[in-house]
TIRO-2110 file (N, C-alpha, C; in Angstrom, 1 decimal):
// TIRO-2110
-4.1, 4.0, 14.1, N, 1, A
-3.5, 2.8, 13.2, CA, 1, A
-2.4, 2.2, 13.9, C, 1, A
-2.3, 0.9, 14.0, N, 2, A
-1.2, 0.1, 14.6, CA, 2, A
0.2, 0.3, 14.0, C, 2, A
0.1, 0.7, 12.6, N, 3, A
1.4, 0.7, 11.8, CA, 3, A
2.1, 1.9, 12.6, C, 3, A
1.3, 3.1, 12.7, N, 4, A
2.0, 4.4, 13.2, CA, 4, A
2.4, 4.2, 14.5, C, 4, A
1.7, 3.4, 15.3, N, 5, A
2.1, 3.3, 16.9, CA, 5, A
3.4, 2.5, 16.9, C, 5, A
3.8, 1.7, 15.7, N, 6, A
4.9, 0.8, 15.9, CA, 6, A
4.6, -0.4, 16.4, C, 6, A
3.4, -0.8, 16.3, N, 7, A
3.0, -2.1, 17.2, CA, 7, A
2.6, -3.2, 16.0, C, 7, A
2.9, -3.0, 14.6, N, 8, A
2.3, -3.8, 13.6, CA, 8, A
3.1, -4.9, 13.4, C, 8, A
4.3, -4.7, 12.6, N, 9, A
5.4, -5.6, 12.4, CA, 9, A
6.7, -5.0, 12.3, C, 9, A
7.6, -5.8, 12.4, N, 10, A
9.0, -5.3, 12.5, CA, 10, A
9.2, -4.5, 11.2, C, 10, A
8.8, -5.0, 10.2, N, 11, A
9.1, -4.3, 8.7, CA, 11, A
8.6, -2.7, 8.7, C, 11, A
7.4, -2.7, 9.3, N, 12, A
6.8, -1.2, 9.2, CA, 12, A
7.5, -0.5, 10.4, C, 12, A
7.6, -1.3, 11.4, N, 13, A
8.2, -0.4, 12.7, CA, 13, A
9.6, 0.3, 12.3, C, 13, A
10.5, -0.3, 11.4, N, 14, A
11.6, 0.2, 11.0, CA, 14, A
11.7, 1.4, 10.2, C, 14, A
10.3, 1.3, 9.3, N, 15, A
10.2, 2.4, 8.4, CA, 15, A
9.5, 3.6, 8.7, C, 15, A
9.0, 3.9, 9.9, N, 16, A
8.3, 5.1, 10.3, CA, 16, A
8.8, 6.3, 10.0, C, 16, A
8.1, 7.5, 9.8, N, 17, A
6.6, 7.3, 9.5, CA, 17, A
6.2, 6.9, 8.3, C, 17, A
4.8, 6.4, 8.2, N, 18, A
4.1, 5.9, 7.1, CA, 18, A
3.4, 7.1, 6.5, C, 18, A
3.1, 6.8, 5.2, N, 19, A
2.2, 7.7, 4.5, CA, 19, A
1.3, 6.9, 3.6, C, 19, A
-0.1, 7.3, 3.8, N, 20, A
-1.0, 6.5, 3.1, CA, 20, A
-1.0, 7.2, 1.7, C, 20, A
-0.8, 6.3, 0.6, N, 21, A
-0.6, 6.8, -0.6, CA, 21, A
-2.0, 6.5, -1.5, C, 21, A
-2.7, 5.4, -1.2, N, 22, A
-4.0, 5.1, -1.9, CA, 22, A
-4.9, 4.3, -1.0, C, 22, A
-6.1, 4.5, -1.2, N, 23, A
-7.2, 3.9, -0.5, CA, 23, A
-8.2, 3.4, -1.3, C, 23, A
-8.8, 2.3, -1.2, N, 24, A
-9.8, 1.7, -2.1, CA, 24, A
-10.9, 1.2, -1.3, C, 24, A
-11.9, 0.8, -2.1, N, 25, A
-13.3, 0.2, -1.3, CA, 25, A
-12.8, -1.1, -0.7, C, 25, A
-13.7, -1.4, 0.3, N, 26, A
-13.4, -2.8, 0.8, CA, 26, A
-13.6, -4.0, -0.3, C, 26, A
-12.7, -5.1, 0.1, N, 27, A
-12.6, -6.0, -1.0, CA, 27, A
-12.1, -7.2, -0.1, C, 27, A
-12.4, -8.4, -0.7, N, 28, A
-11.9, -9.5, -0.1, CA, 28, A
-10.2, -9.8, -0.1, C, 28, A
-9.7, -10.5, 0.9, N, 29, A
-8.3, -10.7, 1.0, CA, 29, A
-7.6, -11.1, -0.3, C, 29, A
-8.3, -12.0, -1.1, N, 30, A
-8.0, -12.5, -2.2, CA, 30, A
-7.8, -11.4, -3.4, C, 30, A
-8.9, -10.7, -3.4, N, 31, A
-8.9, -9.3, -4.5, CA, 31, A
-7.8, -8.6, -4.1, C, 31, A
-7.7, -8.3, -2.7, N, 32, A
-6.4, -7.4, -2.4, CA, 32, A
-5.3, -7.8, -2.8, C, 32, A
-5.0, -9.2, -2.5, N, 33, A
-3.7, -9.7, -3.0, CA, 33, A
-3.3, -9.6, -4.4, C, 33, A
-4.4, -9.9, -5.1, N, 34, A
-4.3, -9.6, -6.7, CA, 34, A
-4.0, -8.2, -7.2, C, 34, A
-4.8, -7.3, -6.5, N, 35, A
-4.5, -5.9, -6.8, CA, 35, A
-3.1, -5.5, -6.4, C, 35, A
-2.6, -6.0, -5.2, N, 36, A
-1.1, -5.6, -4.8, CA, 36, A
-0.2, -6.1, -5.9, C, 36, A
-0.4, -7.4, -6.3, N, 37, A
0.6, -8.0, -7.3, CA, 37, A
0.6, -7.2, -8.5, C, 37, A
-0.7, -6.9, -8.9, N, 38, A
-0.8, -6.1, -10.4, CA, 38, A
-0.1, -4.7, -10.1, C, 38, A
-0.3, -4.0, -9.0, N, 39, A
0.4, -2.8, -9.0, CA, 39, A
2.0, -2.9, -8.9, C, 39, A
2.4, -3.9, -7.9, N, 40, A
3.7, -4.1, -7.8, CA, 40, A
4.5, -4.6, -9.2, C, 40, A
3.8, -5.1, -10.2, N, 41, A
4.3, -5.4, -11.4, CA, 41, A
4.6, -4.2, -12.5, C, 41, A
3.8, -3.2, -12.1, N, 42, A
3.8, -1.9, -13.0, CA, 42, A
5.3, -1.4, -12.9, C, 42, A
5.7, -0.7, -13.9, N, 43, A
6.9, 0.0, -13.9, CA, 43, A
6.6, 1.2, -13.0, C, 43, A
7.8, 1.9, -12.4, N, 44, A
7.6, 3.0, -11.4, CA, 44, A
6.8, 4.3, -12.0, C, 44, A
7.1, 4.5, -13.3, N, 45, A
6.5, 5.7, -13.9, CA, 45, A
4.7, 5.5, -13.8, C, 45, A
4.5, 4.3, -14.2, N, 46, A
3.0, 4.0, -14.2, CA, 46, A
2.4, 4.0, -12.8, C, 46, A
3.2, 3.6, -11.8, N, 47, A
2.6, 3.3, -10.3, CA, 47, A
2.5, 4.9, -9.9, C, 47, A
3.3, 5.9, -10.3, N, 48, A
3.3, 7.3, -9.8, CA, 48, A
2.3, 7.9, -10.6, C, 48, A
1.8, 7.5, -11.9, N, 49, A
0.6, 8.3, -12.4, CA, 49, A
-0.8, 7.5, -11.8, C, 49, A
-0.7, 6.5, -11.4, N, 50, A
-2.0, 5.9, -10.7, CA, 50, A
-2.1, 6.7, -9.5, C, 50, A
-1.1, 6.8, -8.7, N, 51, A
-1.2, 7.6, -7.4, CA, 51, A
-1.6, 9.1, -7.7, C, 51, A
-1.1, 9.5, -9.0, N, 52, A
-1.6, 11.0, -9.2, CA, 52, A
-3.0, 11.2, -9.5, C, 52, A
-3.5, 10.0, -10.2, N, 53, A
-4.8, 10.0, -10.6, CA, 53, A
-5.8, 10.0, -9.4, C, 53, A
-5.2, 9.5, -8.2, N, 54, A
-6.2, 9.2, -7.0, CA, 54, A
-6.7, 10.8, -6.4, C, 54, A
END
């Protein structure tokens, strides 16, 4: 994975090591962006409960 090698982006390179918290089935880029925005809008407690359910 390029993120773990530090070759993906400056943002992730400065925040290593990374931990995969959630995995989903393949989807289009648009669907992925919509899902990301939906998750980001959740309060912290609900985000943690979504991760615990995985």
